[in-house]
N, CA, C and O atoms as a Tinker XYZ file with bonds, in Angstrom:
   532  protein
     1  N      0.627000   -1.481000    0.004000    73     2
     2  CA     0.175000   -0.207000   -0.143000    64     1     3
     3  C      0.945000    1.233000    0.164000    63     2     4     5
     4  O      1.963000    1.420000    0.830000    81     3
     5  N      0.095000    2.208000   -0.564000    73     3     6
     6  CA     1.171000    3.843000   -1.053000    64     5     7
     7  C      0.750000    4.054000   -0.057000    63     6     8     9
     8  O     -0.116000    3.253000    0.298000    81     7
     9  N      1.117000    5.270000    0.993000    73     7    10
    10  CA     0.961000    6.024000    1.790000    64     9    11
    11  C      1.712000    7.338000    1.978000    63    10    12    13
    12  O      2.904000    7.033000    1.990000    81    11
    13  N      1.604000    8.408000    2.102000    73    11    14
    14  CA     2.211000    9.784000    2.623000    64    13    15
    15  C      2.196000    9.575000    3.957000    63    14    16    17
    16  O      1.207000    9.292000    4.633000    81    15
    17  N      3.733000    9.772000    4.464000    73    15    18
    18  CA     3.569000    9.434000    5.937000    64    17    19
    19  C      3.698000   10.950000    6.478000    63    18    20    21
    20  O      4.265000   11.807000    5.800000    81    19
    21  N      3.284000   11.152000    7.410000    73    19    22
    22  CA     3.226000   12.595000    8.179000    64    21    23
    23  C      4.679000   12.473000    9.366000    63    22    24    25
    24  O      5.216000   11.527000    9.942000    81    23
    25  N      4.900000   13.863000    9.332000    73    23    26
    26  CA     5.918000   14.120000   10.829000    64    25    27
    27  C      5.654000   13.050000   12.146000    63    26    28    29
    28  O      6.228000   12.275000   12.913000    81    27
    29  N      4.611000   13.508000   11.864000    73    27    30
    30  CA     4.129000   12.925000   13.773000    64    29    31
    31  C      4.247000   11.483000   13.842000    63    30    32    33
    32  O      4.629000   10.827000   14.811000    81    31
    33  N      3.834000   11.013000   12.577000    73    31    34
    34  CA     4.176000    9.266000   12.548000    64    33    35
    35  C      5.759000    8.928000   12.930000    63    34    36    37
    36  O      6.267000    8.205000   13.786000    81    35
    37  N      6.229000    9.678000   12.030000    73    35    38
    38  CA     7.717000    9.447000   12.845000    64    37    39
    39  C      8.649000   10.069000   14.121000    63    38    40    41
    40  O      9.756000    9.826000   14.602000    81    39
    41  N      7.785000   10.806000   14.322000    73    39    42
    42  CA     8.118000   10.992000   15.922000    64    41    43
    43  C      7.679000    9.490000   16.829000    63    42    44    45
    44  O      8.560000    8.901000   17.456000    81    43
    45  N      6.495000    9.064000   16.814000    73    43    46
    46  CA     6.145000    8.201000   17.346000    64    45    47
    47  C      6.923000    7.104000   17.580000    63    46    48    49
    48  O      7.219000    6.552000   18.640000    81    47
    49  N      7.272000    6.812000   16.224000    73    47    50
    50  CA     8.352000    5.626000   15.977000    64    49    51
    51  C      9.548000    5.848000   16.619000    63    50    52    53
    52  O     10.023000    4.879000   17.211000    81    51
    53  N     10.273000    7.105000   16.651000    73    51    54
    54  CA    11.346000    7.488000   17.302000    64    53    55
    55  C     11.106000    7.730000   18.525000    63    54    56    57
    56  O     12.181000    7.946000   19.086000    81    55
    57  N      9.952000    7.833000   19.473000    73    55    58
    58  CA     9.609000    8.018000   20.748000    64    57    59
    59  C      9.615000    6.699000   21.351000    63    58    60    61
    60  O     10.229000    6.508000   22.400000    81    59
    61  N      8.869000    5.623000   20.666000    73    59    62
    62  CA     9.008000    4.288000   21.238000    64    61    63
    63  C      9.227000    3.304000   20.202000    63    62    64    65
    64  O      8.782000    3.661000   19.111000    81    63
    65  N      9.625000    2.493000   20.217000    73    63    66
    66  CA     9.974000    1.564000   18.934000    64    65    67
    67  C      8.784000    0.431000   19.905000    63    66    68    69
    68  O      8.793000   -0.185000   20.970000    81    67
    69  N      7.702000    0.699000   18.560000    73    67    70
    70  CA     6.545000   -0.426000   18.957000    64    69    71
    71  C      6.421000   -0.430000   17.579000    63    70    72    73
    72  O      7.229000   -0.249000   16.668000    81    71
    73  N      4.585000   -0.814000   17.644000    73    71    74
    74  CA     3.648000   -0.927000   16.370000    64    73    75
    75  C      4.322000    0.184000   15.492000    63    74    76    77
    76  O      5.067000   -0.182000   14.583000    81    75
    77  N      4.089000    1.607000   15.724000    73    75    78
    78  CA     4.352000    1.897000   14.594000    64    77    79
    79  C      6.126000    1.894000   13.909000    63    78    80    81
    80  O      6.547000    1.860000   12.753000    81    79
    81  N      6.607000    1.931000   14.845000    73    79    82
    82  CA     8.234000    1.371000   14.006000    64    81    83
    83  C      8.194000    0.551000   13.220000    63    82    84    85
    84  O      8.664000    0.591000   12.083000    81    83
    85  N      7.550000   -0.408000   13.799000    73    83    86
    86  CA     6.837000   -1.790000   13.289000    64    85    87
    87  C      6.687000   -1.469000   11.581000    63    86    88    89
    88  O      7.513000   -1.460000   10.668000    81    87
    89  N      5.650000   -1.291000   11.624000    73    87    90
    90  CA     4.784000   -0.673000   10.119000    64    89    91
    91  C      5.483000    0.283000    9.149000    63    90    92    93
    92  O      5.155000    0.348000    7.964000    81    91
    93  N      6.602000    1.133000    9.770000    73    91    94
    94  CA     7.431000    1.677000    8.808000    64    93    95
    95  C      8.490000    0.959000    8.173000    63    94    96    97
    96  O      8.945000    1.353000    7.099000    81    95
    97  N      8.960000   -0.162000    8.803000    73    95    98
    98  CA     9.882000   -1.444000    8.045000    64    97    99
    99  C      9.274000   -2.073000    7.291000    63    98   100   101
   100  O      9.731000   -2.624000    6.290000    81    99
   101  N      7.625000   -2.085000    7.843000    73    99   102
   102  CA     7.163000   -3.494000    6.624000    64   101   103
   103  C      7.434000   -2.982000    5.375000    63   102   104   105
   104  O      7.602000   -1.871000    4.871000    81   103
   105  N      7.421000   -4.463000    4.932000    73   103   106
   106  CA     7.781000   -4.499000    2.885000    64   105   107
   107  C      6.052000   -4.116000    2.471000    63   106   108   109
   108  O      6.048000   -3.438000    1.444000    81   107
   109  N      5.272000   -4.257000    2.761000    73   107   110
   110  CA     3.919000   -3.895000    2.475000    64   109   111
   111  C      3.248000   -2.379000    1.771000    63   110   112   113
   112  O      2.435000   -2.082000    0.896000    81   111
   113  N      4.190000   -1.636000    2.801000    73   111   114
   114  CA     3.999000   -0.329000    2.821000    64   113   115
   115  C      5.129000    0.145000    2.368000    63   114   116   117
   116  O      6.245000   -0.223000    2.734000    81   115
   117  N      4.758000    1.393000    1.150000    73   115   118
   118  CA     5.600000    2.023000    0.404000    64   117   119
   119  C      5.004000    3.368000    0.618000    63   118   120   121
   120  O      3.893000    3.769000    0.273000    81   119
   121  N      6.430000    4.300000    1.573000    73   119   122
   122  CA     5.893000    5.544000    1.644000    64   121   123
   123  C      6.534000    6.552000    1.427000    63   122   124   125
   124  O      7.761000    6.629000    1.381000    81   123
   125  N      5.607000    7.581000    1.243000    73   123   126
   126  CA     5.895000    9.337000    0.764000    64   125   127
   127  C      6.226000   10.111000    1.570000    63   126   128   129
   128  O      5.751000    9.738000    2.643000    81   127
   129  N      6.800000   11.031000    1.692000    73   127   130
   130  CA     6.761000   12.484000    2.134000    64   129   131
   131  C      7.299000   13.611000    1.822000    63   130   132   133
   132  O      8.269000   13.443000    1.083000    81   131
   133  N      7.028000   14.976000    2.134000    73   131   134
   134  CA     7.764000   16.036000    1.483000    64   133   135
   135  C      9.188000   15.764000    1.863000    63   134   136   137
   136  O      9.390000   15.233000    2.955000    81   135
   137  N     10.629000   16.196000    0.751000    73   135   138
   138  CA    11.508000   16.137000    1.319000    64   137   139
   139  C     11.392000   17.101000    2.798000    63   138   140   141
   140  O     11.746000   16.484000    3.803000    81   139
   141  N     11.116000   17.972000    2.932000    73   139   142
   142  CA    11.543000   18.772000    4.168000    64   141   143
   143  C     11.144000   18.381000    5.445000    63   142   144   145
   144  O     11.071000   19.155000    6.399000    81   143
   145  N     10.894000   17.226000    5.475000    73   143   146
   146  CA    10.510000   16.412000    6.363000    64   145   147
   147  C     11.948000   16.099000    7.542000    63   146   148   149
   148  O     12.052000   16.301000    8.751000    81   147
   149  N     12.895000   15.534000    6.531000    73   147   150
   150  CA    14.067000   15.011000    6.798000    64   149   151
   151  C     14.760000   16.883000    7.460000    63   150   152   153
   152  O     15.325000   16.931000    8.553000    81   151
   153  N     14.646000   17.670000    6.944000    73   151   154
   154  CA    14.842000   18.859000    7.027000    64   153   155
   155  C     14.582000   19.097000    8.569000    63   154   156   157
   156  O     15.449000   19.286000    9.422000    81   155
   157  N     13.563000   19.062000    8.706000    73   155   158
   158  CA    12.858000   19.168000   10.204000    64   157   159
   159  C     13.613000   18.535000   11.402000    63   158   160   161
   160  O     14.085000   19.115000   12.380000    81   159
   161  N     13.620000   17.135000   11.085000    73   159   162
   162  CA    14.210000   16.515000   11.810000    64   161   163
   163  C     15.893000   16.944000   12.327000    63   162   164   165
   164  O     16.479000   17.050000   13.404000    81   163
   165  N     16.156000   17.067000   11.209000    73   163   166
   166  CA    17.677000   17.566000   11.390000    64   165   167
   167  C     17.980000   18.846000   12.065000    63   166   168   169
   168  O     18.937000   18.988000   12.826000    81   167
   169  N     16.817000   20.117000   11.650000    73   167   170
   170  CA    16.871000   21.270000   12.341000    64   169   171
   171  C     16.435000   20.949000   14.198000    63   170   172   173
   172  O     16.993000   21.483000   15.156000    81   171
   173  N     15.384000   20.013000   14.244000    73   171   174
   174  CA    14.786000   19.952000   15.500000    64   173   175
   175  C     15.649000   18.912000   15.919000    63   174   176   177
   176  O     14.857000   18.004000   15.665000    81   175
   177  N     16.479000   18.420000   16.287000    73   175   178
   178  CA    17.424000   17.793000   16.047000    64   177   179
   179  C     17.770000   17.211000   17.813000    63   178   180   181
   180  O     17.733000   16.001000   18.039000    81   179
   181  N     18.013000   17.970000   18.671000    73   179   182
   182  CA    18.448000   18.197000   19.602000    64   181   183
   183  C     17.087000   18.164000   20.519000    63   182   184   185
   184  O     17.045000   17.415000   21.495000    81   183
   185  N     16.135000   18.882000   20.222000    73   183   186
   186  CA    14.701000   19.136000   20.801000    64   185   187
   187  C     14.276000   17.258000   20.803000    63   186   188   189
   188  O     13.781000   16.582000   21.706000    81   187
   189  N     14.578000   16.985000   19.842000    73   187   190
   190  CA    14.063000   15.955000   19.660000    64   189   191
   191  C     14.363000   14.335000   20.488000    63   190   192   193
   192  O     13.708000   13.421000   20.989000    81   191
   193  N     15.945000   14.751000   20.207000    73   191   194
   194  CA    16.555000   13.745000   20.992000    64   193   195
   195  C     16.353000   13.638000   22.512000    63   194   196   197
   196  O     16.391000   12.531000   23.050000    81   195
   197  N     16.113000   14.901000   23.305000    73   195   198
   198  CA    15.733000   15.370000   24.498000    64   197   199
   199  C     14.490000   14.377000   24.586000    63   198   200   201
   200  O     14.427000   13.400000   25.333000    81   199
   201  N     13.594000   14.769000   23.764000    73   199   202
   202  CA    11.707000   14.062000   23.745000    64   201   203
   203  C     11.832000   12.804000   24.190000    63   202   204   205
   204  O     11.354000   12.311000   25.212000    81   203
   205  N     12.909000   12.013000   22.863000    73   203   206
   206  CA    12.500000   11.071000   22.565000    64   205   207
   207  C     13.791000   10.362000   23.323000    63   206   208   209
   208  O     13.657000    9.153000   23.132000    81   207
   209  N     14.793000   10.568000   23.978000    73   207   210
   210  CA    15.953000   10.108000   24.929000    64   209   211
   211  C     16.683000    9.207000   23.888000    63   210   212   213
   212  O     17.212000    8.138000   24.192000    81   211
   213  N     16.663000    9.738000   22.626000    73   211   214
   214  CA    17.997000    8.908000   21.879000    64   213   215
   215  C     19.350000    9.602000   21.681000    63   214   216   217
   216  O     19.336000   10.804000   21.414000    81   215
   217  N     20.595000    8.911000   21.794000    73   215   218
   218  CA    21.572000    9.447000   21.847000    64   217   219
   219  C     21.487000    9.772000   20.048000    63   218   220   221
   220  O     20.583000    9.554000   19.242000    81   219
   221  N     22.818000   10.363000   19.892000    73   219   222
   222  CA    23.368000   10.903000   18.496000    64   221   223
   223  C     23.104000    9.665000   17.753000    63   222   224   225
   224  O     22.100000    9.621000   17.043000    81   223
   225  N     24.223000    8.222000   17.868000    73   223   226
   226  CA    23.843000    7.447000   16.989000    64   225   227
   227  C     22.625000    7.006000   16.701000    63   226   228   229
   228  O     22.194000    6.846000   15.559000    81   227
   229  N     21.763000    6.701000   18.187000    73   227   230
   230  CA    20.348000    6.029000   17.892000    64   229   231
   231  C     19.546000    7.194000   17.166000    63   230   232   233
   232  O     18.750000    6.809000   16.310000    81   231
   233  N     19.653000    8.738000   17.412000    73   231   234
   234  CA    19.052000    9.441000   16.386000    64   233   235
   235  C     19.038000    9.401000   14.904000    63   234   236   237
   236  O     18.152000    9.617000   14.077000    81   235
   237  N     21.046000    8.853000   14.761000    73   235   238
   238  CA    21.107000    9.037000   13.231000    64   237   239
   239  C     20.930000    7.648000   12.751000    63   238   240   241
   240  O     20.999000    7.574000   11.525000    81   239
   241  N     20.697000    6.393000   13.431000    73   239   242
   242  CA    20.325000    5.426000   12.341000    64   241   243
   243  C     18.717000    5.279000   12.599000    63   242   244   245
   244  O     18.297000    4.122000   12.565000    81   243
   245  N     17.882000    6.196000   12.824000    73   243   246
   246  CA    16.554000    6.294000   13.157000    64   245   247
   247  C     16.474000    7.089000   11.698000    63   246   248   249
   248  O     15.646000    6.591000   10.935000    81   247
   249  N     17.216000    8.277000   11.165000    73   247   250
   250  CA    17.006000    8.860000   10.565000    64   249   251
   251  C     17.304000    8.164000    8.806000    63   250   252   253
   252  O     16.819000    8.299000    7.682000    81   251
   253  N     18.280000    7.477000    9.403000    73   251   254
   254  CA    18.872000    6.652000    8.082000    64   253   255
   255  C     18.015000    5.895000    7.601000    63   254   256   257
   256  O     17.864000    5.759000    6.387000    81   255
   257  N     17.351000    5.312000    8.452000    73   255   258
   258  CA    16.158000    3.784000    8.666000    64   257   259
   259  C     15.003000    5.131000    7.483000    63   258   260   261
   260  O     14.634000    4.784000    6.361000    81   259
   261  N     14.743000    6.162000    7.914000    73   259   262
   262  CA    13.716000    6.243000    7.365000    64   261   263
   263  C     13.458000    7.070000    6.145000    63   262   264   265
   264  O     12.364000    7.355000    5.657000    81   263
   265  N     15.331000    7.598000    5.505000    73   263   266
   266  CA    15.621000    7.872000    4.099000    64   265   267
   267  C     15.961000    7.031000    3.518000    63   266   268   269
   268  O     16.509000    7.307000    2.451000    81   267
   269  N     15.793000    5.289000    3.976000    73   267   270
   270  CA    15.419000    4.258000    3.300000    64   269   271
   271  C     14.270000    4.047000    3.256000    63   270   272   273
   272  O     14.049000    3.394000    2.236000    81   271
   273  N     13.742000    4.158000    3.580000    73   271   274
   274  CA    12.274000    3.209000    3.659000    64   273   275
   275  C     10.904000    4.463000    3.008000    63   274   276   277
   276  O      9.844000    4.233000    2.426000    81   275
   277  N     11.384000    5.437000    3.328000    73   275   278
   278  CA    10.447000    6.430000    2.763000    64   277   279
   279  C     11.124000    7.255000    1.718000    63   278   280   281
   280  O     12.270000    7.572000    2.037000    81   279
   281  N     10.619000    7.794000    0.265000    73   279   282
   282  CA    10.830000    8.244000   -0.454000    64   281   283
   283  C     10.174000    9.757000   -0.740000    63   282   284   285
   284  O      9.031000   10.179000   -0.921000    81   283
   285  N     11.675000   10.417000   -0.677000    73   283   286
   286  CA    11.243000   11.950000   -0.329000    64   285   287
   287  C     10.834000   12.405000   -1.822000    63   286   288   289
   288  O     11.215000   11.910000   -2.882000    81   287
   289  N      9.904000   13.547000   -1.601000    73   287   290
   290  CA     9.426000   14.153000   -2.746000    64   289   291
   291  C      9.583000   15.836000   -2.799000    63   290   292   293
   292  O      8.771000   16.652000   -2.364000    81   291
   293  N     11.255000   16.186000   -3.659000    73   291   294
   294  CA    10.921000   17.759000   -3.699000    64   293   295
   295  C     10.136000   18.376000   -3.602000    63   294   296   297
   296  O      9.136000   18.076000   -4.255000    81   295
   297  N     10.106000   19.211000   -3.019000    73   295   298
   298  CA     8.896000   20.630000   -2.668000    64   297   299
   299  C      8.953000   21.041000   -4.698000    63   298   300   301
   300  O      7.793000   20.727000   -4.966000    81   299
   301  N      9.381000   21.358000   -5.637000    73   299   302
   302  CA     9.164000   21.486000   -6.464000    64   301   303
   303  C      7.769000   20.584000   -7.286000    63   302   304   305
   304  O      6.806000   21.061000   -7.887000    81   303
   305  N      8.098000   19.259000   -7.044000    73   303   306
   306  CA     7.167000   18.374000   -7.737000    64   305   307
   307  C      5.539000   18.307000   -7.213000    63   306   308   309
   308  O      4.532000   17.840000   -7.746000    81   307
   309  N      5.783000   19.035000   -5.845000    73   307   310
   310  CA     4.737000   18.953000   -5.375000    64   309   311
   311  C      4.107000   20.547000   -5.376000    63   310   312   313
   312  O      2.982000   20.627000   -4.883000    81   311
   313  N      4.663000   21.726000   -5.836000    73   311   314
   314  CA     4.122000   22.717000   -5.913000    64   313   315
   315  C      2.958000   22.686000   -6.770000    63   314   316   317
   316  O      1.873000   22.928000   -6.241000    81   315
   317  N      3.005000   22.418000   -8.054000    73   315   318
   318  CA     1.436000   22.622000   -8.404000    64   317   319
   319  C      0.276000   22.136000   -7.536000    63   318   320   321
   320  O     -0.882000   22.275000   -7.931000    81   319
   321  N      0.488000   21.718000   -6.671000    73   319   322
   322  CA    -0.490000   21.320000   -5.932000    64   321   323
   323  C     -0.663000   21.999000   -4.572000    63   322   324   325
   324  O     -1.179000   21.305000   -3.697000    81   323
   325  N     -0.385000   22.981000   -4.330000    73   323   326
   326  CA    -0.158000   23.252000   -3.100000    64   325   327
   327  C     -1.444000   24.447000   -2.505000    63   326   328   329
   328  O     -1.821000   24.702000   -1.361000    81   327
   329  N     -1.947000   25.096000   -4.108000    73   327   330
   330  CA    -2.775000   26.132000   -4.007000    64   329   331
   331  C     -4.247000   25.419000   -3.738000    63   330   332   333
   332  O     -5.083000   26.009000   -3.053000    81   331
   333  N     -4.527000   24.076000   -4.333000    73   331   334
   334  CA    -5.193000   23.434000   -3.857000    64   333   335
   335  C     -5.648000   22.690000   -2.498000    63   334   336   337
   336  O     -6.742000   22.548000   -1.953000    81   335
   337  N     -4.042000   22.185000   -2.119000    73   335   338
   338  CA    -4.168000   21.823000   -0.815000    64   337   339
   339  C     -4.524000   22.860000    0.305000    63   338   340   341
   340  O     -5.298000   22.507000    1.194000    81   339
   341  N     -3.959000   24.205000    0.303000    73   339   342
   342  CA    -4.083000   25.410000    0.956000    64   341   343
   343  C     -5.470000   25.302000    1.351000    63   342   344   345
   344  O     -5.628000   25.210000    2.568000    81   343
   345  N     -6.675000   25.286000    0.536000    73   343   346
   346  CA    -8.274000   25.167000    0.666000    64   345   347
   347  C     -8.451000   23.871000    0.962000    63   346   348   349
   348  O     -9.115000   23.824000    1.997000    81   347
   349  N     -8.179000   22.745000    0.556000    73   347   350
   350  CA    -8.572000   21.362000    1.352000    64   349   351
   351  C     -8.266000   21.507000    2.941000    63   350   352   353
   352  O     -9.042000   21.225000    3.854000    81   351
   353  N     -7.216000   21.910000    3.024000    73   351   354
   354  CA    -6.405000   21.508000    4.087000    64   353   355
   355  C     -7.359000   22.600000    5.366000    63   354   356   357
   356  O     -7.984000   23.645000    5.185000    81   355
   357  N     -7.114000   21.819000    6.596000    73   355   358
   358  CA    -8.141000   22.449000    7.586000    64   357   359
   359  C     -7.330000   23.157000    9.062000    63   358   360   361
   360  O     -7.756000   23.641000   10.111000    81   359
   361  N     -5.537000   22.837000    8.307000    73   359   362
   362  CA    -4.512000   23.778000    8.950000    64   361   363
   363  C     -3.330000   23.658000    8.154000    63   362   364   365
   364  O     -2.960000   22.652000    7.549000    81   363
   365  N     -2.764000   24.791000    8.212000    73   363   366
   366  CA    -1.317000   25.333000    6.894000    64   365   367
   367  C      0.110000   24.213000    7.168000    63   366   368   369
   368  O      1.203000   24.171000    6.603000    81   367
   369  N     -0.498000   23.347000    8.328000    73   367   370
   370  CA     1.056000   22.647000    8.687000    64   369   371
   371  C      1.169000   21.006000    7.726000    63   370   372   373
   372  O      2.194000   20.358000    7.512000    81   371
   373  N     -0.631000   20.598000    7.177000    73   371   374
   374  CA    -0.636000   20.021000    6.510000    64   373   375
   375  C     -1.020000   19.708000    5.619000    63   374   376   377
   376  O     -1.681000   18.695000    5.389000    81   375
   377  N     -0.456000   21.067000    4.457000    73   375   378
   378  CA    -0.241000   21.650000    2.770000    64   377   379
   379  C      0.091000   20.482000    2.433000    63   378   380   381
   380  O     -0.522000   19.542000    1.929000    81   379
   381  N      1.400000   20.685000    2.852000    73   379   382
   382  CA     2.443000   19.780000    1.946000    64   381   383
   383  C      1.982000   18.266000    2.096000    63   382   384   385
   384  O      1.770000   17.672000    1.038000    81   383
   385  N      1.846000   17.744000    2.990000    73   383   386
   386  CA     1.345000   15.973000    3.008000    64   385   387
   387  C     -0.231000   16.312000    1.984000    63   386   388   389
   388  O     -0.114000   15.810000    0.865000    81   387
   389  N     -1.334000   16.905000    2.155000    73   387   390
   390  CA    -2.318000   16.477000    1.178000    64   389   391
   391  C     -2.026000   17.142000   -0.212000    63   390   392   393
   392  O     -2.639000   16.659000   -1.165000    81   391
   393  N     -1.141000   18.225000   -0.465000    73   391   394
   394  CA    -0.718000   18.446000   -1.531000    64   393   395
   395  C      0.505000   17.118000   -2.650000    63   394   396   397
   396  O      0.712000   17.026000   -3.860000    81   395
   397  N      1.015000   16.349000   -1.460000    73   395   398
   398  CA     1.827000   15.045000   -1.970000    64   397   399
   399  C      0.610000   13.890000   -2.071000    63   398   400   401
   400  O      0.627000   13.049000   -2.970000    81   399
   401  N     -0.059000   13.921000   -1.426000    73   399   402
   402  CA    -1.684000   12.718000   -1.440000    64   401   403
   403  C     -2.405000   13.410000   -2.875000    63   402   404   405
   404  O     -2.800000   12.494000   -3.597000    81   403
   405  N     -2.661000   14.691000   -3.436000    73   403   406
   406  CA    -3.303000   15.044000   -4.123000    64   405   407
   407  C     -2.190000   14.388000   -5.645000    63   406   408   409
   408  O     -2.580000   13.820000   -6.665000    81   407
   409  N     -0.740000   14.768000   -5.224000    73   407   410
   410  CA     0.182000   14.406000   -6.432000    64   409   411
   411  C      0.218000   13.071000   -7.526000    63   410   412   413
   412  O      0.493000   12.900000   -8.714000    81   411
   413  N     -0.368000   12.001000   -6.023000    73   411   414
   414  CA     0.359000   10.866000   -6.111000    64   413   415
   415  C     -1.200000    9.973000   -5.764000    63   414   416   417
   416  O     -1.114000    8.745000   -5.755000    81   415
   417  N     -2.456000   10.554000   -5.515000    73   415   418
   418  CA    -3.381000   10.161000   -5.654000    64   417   419
   419  C     -3.336000    8.813000   -4.576000    63   418   420   421
   420  O     -3.761000    7.658000   -4.564000    81   419
   421  N     -2.816000    9.408000   -3.992000    73   419   422
   422  CA    -2.956000    7.913000   -2.511000    64   421   423
   423  C     -3.001000    9.050000   -1.316000    63   422   424   425
   424  O     -2.746000   10.254000   -1.334000    81   423
   425  N     -3.478000    8.069000   -0.168000    73   423   426
   426  CA    -3.911000    8.587000    1.452000    64   425   427
   427  C     -2.693000    9.027000    1.955000    63   426   428   429
   428  O     -1.628000    8.970000    1.341000    81   427
   429  N     -2.847000    9.447000    3.025000    73   427   430
   430  CA    -2.111000    9.924000    4.054000    64   429   431
   431  C     -2.307000    9.037000    5.550000    63   430   432   433
   432  O     -3.357000    8.568000    5.989000    81   431
   433  N     -1.062000    8.986000    6.102000    73   431   434
   434  CA    -1.013000    8.188000    7.490000    64   433   435
   435  C     -0.749000    9.242000    8.431000    63   434   436   437
   436  O      0.374000    9.664000    8.708000    81   435
   437  N     -1.717000    9.603000    8.856000    73   435   438
   438  CA    -1.383000   10.300000   10.369000    64   437   439
   439  C     -2.686000   10.197000   10.998000    63   438   440   441
   440  O     -3.800000    9.925000   10.550000    81   439
   441  N     -2.151000   10.556000   12.431000    73   439   442
   442  CA    -3.150000   10.392000   13.561000    64   441   443
   443  C     -3.634000   11.769000   13.697000    63   442   444   445
   444  O     -4.318000   11.926000   14.708000    81   443
   445  N     -3.462000   12.894000   12.912000    73   443   446
   446  CA    -4.286000   14.009000   13.201000    64   445   447
   447  C     -5.558000   13.975000   13.364000    63   446   448   449
   448  O     -5.927000   14.068000   12.194000    81   447
   449  N     -6.337000   13.919000   13.880000    73   447   450
   450  CA    -8.064000   13.672000   13.659000    64   449   451
   451  C     -8.548000   14.953000   12.875000    63   450   452   453
   452  O     -9.415000   14.689000   12.041000    81   451
   453  N     -8.212000   16.175000   12.948000    73   451   454
   454  CA    -8.542000   17.566000   11.960000    64   453   455
   455  C     -8.418000   16.842000   10.549000    63   454   456   457
   456  O     -9.378000   16.520000    9.850000    81   455
   457  N     -7.140000   16.649000   10.263000    73   455   458
   458  CA    -7.076000   15.719000    8.845000    64   457   459
   459  C     -7.890000   15.196000    8.399000    63   458   460   461
   460  O     -8.485000   15.488000    7.362000    81   459
   461  N     -8.083000   14.220000    9.187000    73   459   462
   462  CA    -9.345000   13.209000    8.805000    64   461   463
   463  C    -10.394000   13.570000    8.787000    63   462   464   465
   464  O    -11.085000   13.146000    7.860000    81   463
   465  N    -11.066000   14.568000    9.838000    73   463   466
   466  CA   -12.567000   14.258000    9.416000    64   465   467
   467  C    -13.024000   15.814000    8.883000    63   466   468   469
   468  O    -14.219000   15.941000    8.617000    81   467
   469  N    -12.015000   17.175000    8.688000    73   467   470
   470  CA   -12.113000   18.315000    8.645000    64   469   471
   471  C    -12.042000   18.439000    6.527000    63   470   472   473
   472  O    -12.276000   19.369000    5.756000    81   471
   473  N    -11.674000   17.213000    6.347000    73   471   474
   474  CA   -11.129000   17.814000    4.984000    64   473   475
   475  C    -11.579000   15.822000    4.333000    63   474   476   477
   476  O    -11.248000   14.749000    4.836000    81   475
   477  N    -12.355000   16.106000    3.173000    73   475   478
   478  CA   -12.549000   15.031000    2.607000    64   477   479
   479  C    -12.153000   14.239000    1.135000    63   478   480   481
   480  O    -12.533000   13.147000    0.713000    81   479
   481  N    -11.297000   15.180000    0.580000    73   479   482
   482  CA   -10.434000   15.178000   -0.891000    64   481   483
   483  C     -9.448000   14.138000   -0.296000    63   482   484   485
   484  O     -9.726000   13.134000   -0.952000    81   483
   485  N     -8.391000   13.770000    0.622000    73   483   486
   486  CA    -7.332000   13.128000    0.145000    64   485   487
   487  C     -7.755000   12.132000    1.591000    63   486   488   489
   488  O     -7.960000   12.753000    2.635000    81   487
   489  N     -7.856000   10.838000    1.602000    73   487   490
   490  CA    -8.235000    9.832000    2.503000    64   489   491
   491  C     -7.114000    9.816000    3.369000    63   490   492   493
   492  O     -5.944000    9.703000    3.006000    81   491
   493  N     -7.650000    9.972000    4.883000    73   491   494
   494  CA    -6.245000    9.918000    5.962000    64   493   495
   495  C     -6.641000    8.388000    6.478000    63   494   496   497
   496  O     -7.772000    7.914000    6.579000    81   495
   497  N     -5.294000    7.725000    6.789000    73   495   498
   498  CA    -5.567000    6.500000    7.332000    64   497   499
   499  C     -4.872000    6.630000    9.156000    63   498   500   501
   500  O     -3.678000    6.925000    9.212000    81   499
   501  N     -5.463000    6.459000   10.242000    73   499   502
   502  CA    -4.636000    6.475000   11.443000    64   501   503
   503  C     -3.572000    5.046000   11.408000    63   502   504   505
   504  O     -3.566000    4.130000   10.586000    81   503
   505  N     -2.769000    5.239000   12.531000    73   503   506
   506  CA    -2.011000    4.297000   12.589000    64   505   507
   507  C     -3.143000    2.628000   13.202000    63   506   508   509
   508  O     -3.012000    1.411000   13.079000    81   507
   509  N     -3.873000    3.287000   13.661000    73   507   510
   510  CA    -4.992000    1.576000   14.091000    64   509   511
   511  C     -5.857000    1.229000   13.129000    63   510   512   513
   512  O     -6.405000    0.150000   13.358000    81   511
   513  N     -6.271000    1.919000   11.831000    73   511   514
   514  CA    -6.578000    1.459000   10.753000    64   513   515
   515  C     -5.424000    0.763000    9.394000    63   514   516   517
   516  O     -5.511000   -0.127000    8.547000    81   515
   517  N     -4.558000    1.607000    9.748000    73   515   518
   518  CA    -3.547000    0.811000    9.075000    64   517   519
   519  C     -2.993000   -0.550000    9.412000    63   518   520   521
   520  O     -2.707000   -1.361000    8.532000    81   519
   521  N     -2.830000   -0.813000   10.833000    73   519   522
   522  CA    -2.888000   -1.929000   11.320000    64   521   523
   523  C     -3.923000   -2.918000   10.810000    63   522   524   525
   524  O     -3.586000   -4.056000   10.484000    81   523
   525  N     -5.408000   -2.419000   10.726000    73   523   526
   526  CA    -6.241000   -3.312000   10.244000    64   525   527
   527  C     -6.384000   -3.964000    8.532000    63   526   528   529
   528  O     -7.173000   -4.757000    8.020000    81   527
   529  N     -5.348000   -3.281000    8.065000    73   527   530
   530  CA    -5.792000   -3.623000    6.388000    64   529   531
   531  C     -5.033000   -4.808000    6.023000    63   530   532
   532  O     -5.140000   -5.287000    4.894000    81   531
């Protein structure tokens, strides 16, 4: 199954090795994200490490795994869909994910209730729904 994965799913995988982490490495999920997602992780490296209680090495390994498992899509490729995504998105922080979902014609993996309930143009699956698929 192809899915756009949002940053909060990756944060959840970093915080706790568990179901979310296992889903990320499953071969039946093909994950996509806007390229800025890795830049965000690097930008907030120290905050993330503190919150997740990860060492530099653990953080780097997780980031490496994310980069191997998630196809990062350049902003330029998403740009033509941003205007429509702005209209659809309940929150400006979700625009890039919606735009990518529109571009690729795939659902988003997110636990953001507003993203799921306040727009109907792009299907949104929560982690608990992904498990059942």
